[in-house]
ZALO-51914 format. One record per residue (C-alpha): x, z, y. Coordinates in steps of 0.02 Angstrom, whole numbers, plus 50000, padded with zeros to 5 digits. Layout:
N
X,Z,Y
...
***
This chain:
170
50705,51216,56216
50531,51175,56249
50572,51244,56404
50737,51128,56443
50642,50995,56405
50499,51031,56534
50659,51074,56662
50744,50907,56623
50581,50804,56617
50552,50893,56809
50713,50837,56882
50689,50669,56802
50531,50651,56895
50592,50702,57055
50737,50599,57039
50628,50422,57005
50512,50476,57154
50634,50530,57301
50730,50330,57251
50565,50273,57254
50492,50233,57442
50366,50122,57525
50442,50069,57701
50324,49960,57818
50371,49914,57979
50250,49895,58101
50312,49812,58278
50166,49771,58358
50213,49590,58403
50084,49475,58399
50127,49285,58403
50078,49122,58347
50229,49051,58299
50153,48884,58260
50138,48881,58474
50264,48983,58509
50448,48961,58459
50573,48998,58587
50611,49154,58731
50675,49126,58875
50758,49321,58959
50854,49292,59113
50964,49426,59177
50901,49552,59308
50984,49592,59440
50974,49759,59532
50893,49747,59690
50896,49940,59716
50962,50008,59860
51041,50157,59734
51159,50064,59616
51227,50105,59459
51348,49992,59390
51313,49997,59218
51130,50000,59220
51118,49814,59237
51183,49773,59075
51117,49909,58970
50943,49860,59019
50985,49664,58955
51055,49709,58836
50916,49840,58798
50762,49683,58822
50855,49552,58733
50886,49639,58597
50706,49691,58584
50644,49513,58544
50771,49479,58420
50734,49641,58330
50542,49620,58319
50518,49456,58334
50544,49300,58251
50583,49182,58447
50761,49104,58452
50815,49141,58615
50857,49009,58759
50950,48983,58929
50797,48892,58997
50612,48819,58954
50567,48929,58817
50400,48941,58753
50407,49122,58839
50509,49153,59011
50546,49344,59048
50639,49354,59242
50614,49497,59357
50730,49627,59416
50774,49812,59431
50704,49871,59610
50686,50045,59616
50840,50189,59531
50802,50338,59652
50831,50561,59633
50731,50658,59692
50720,50881,59702
50573,50897,59562
50561,51086,59560
50612,51218,59665
50700,51354,59580
50662,51566,59643
50815,51551,59751
50770,51424,59858
50857,51282,59782
50827,51120,59661
50818,51168,59489
50766,51015,59413
50804,50824,59465
50680,50682,59409
50784,50511,59386
50684,50362,59426
50693,50166,59373
50598,50031,59403
50583,49890,59365
50453,49709,59398
50443,49596,59300
50359,49423,59300
50297,49311,59119
50264,49178,59114
50198,49102,58945
50206,48903,58942
50079,48891,58783
49937,48996,58880
49968,49055,59030
49808,49148,59080
49918,49255,58976
50075,49272,59143
50093,49419,59245
50200,49479,59373
50218,49659,59356
50307,49830,59377
50353,49935,59242
50432,50102,59299
50498,50269,59193
50548,50432,59230
50670,50592,59178
50685,50759,59256
50884,50830,59208
50927,50984,59253
50999,51023,59442
51155,51115,59398
51212,50968,59300
51310,50827,59358
51240,50657,59372
51358,50583,59325
51365,50694,59161
51211,50659,59099
51175,50477,59196
51183,50351,59047
51106,50444,58933
50975,50468,59044
50964,50275,59101
50958,50239,58921
50841,50363,58875
50746,50253,59033
50777,50063,58993
50702,50083,58813
50542,50134,58880
50530,50016,59017
50598,49865,58870
50454,49941,58752
50330,49934,58904
50371,49744,58917
50375,49700,58732
50211,49762,58719
50138,49697,58864
50199,49513,58833
50193,49522,58650
50123,49644,58554
49934,49631,58670
49910,49779,58711
***
C-alpha cells in the first residue's frame, strides 16, 4: 500500500510540474515608446533582373508582420516616426558545387534587399544598407518545386536582419 501512495504522489507531482511552465519572450526590440509610436513600411518592389512574382508579397507581408507582432508601433501609411523603404535588388541562382560527374550538384539561391531607414525622432540612426540571404538546394530538384519554401526562408532571414538593425540596436 505504501508504494501505491508513493507512486500516486510521484504521478501527481509530474502532472503538476508538466502543467507549470515559465514563458519568457525576448524579441530584442529597444524602442522608447514615449518618442516613437508609429512606423511607415512602404512596399518593397522587385528591381532584380530575375523575378519570381510571389516573392514581393511574401517579403512585404513578413516585414509588416514582424513589426506588428514584436513591437507596439502603430503602422501608418505616411509620416511615421520610423520609416522603412527599399527594394529587392537581386534574386539569383548560381551553381555552387560540382559533382563527380562534372555537373552541378548544388545550386545557391540568393536574395538581396536594399533598405533605407529613417528615424524621425533621432536622425543619427538613419541608414541605407543592403541585407542578403542565401540558401542551397540539390540540383536534381526543380527550382519550381522548392522555390516557395526557400524564398520564404530567405525572406524571414532578411526581415530578422532588418528588424535587428532598425529597432533592436544589435
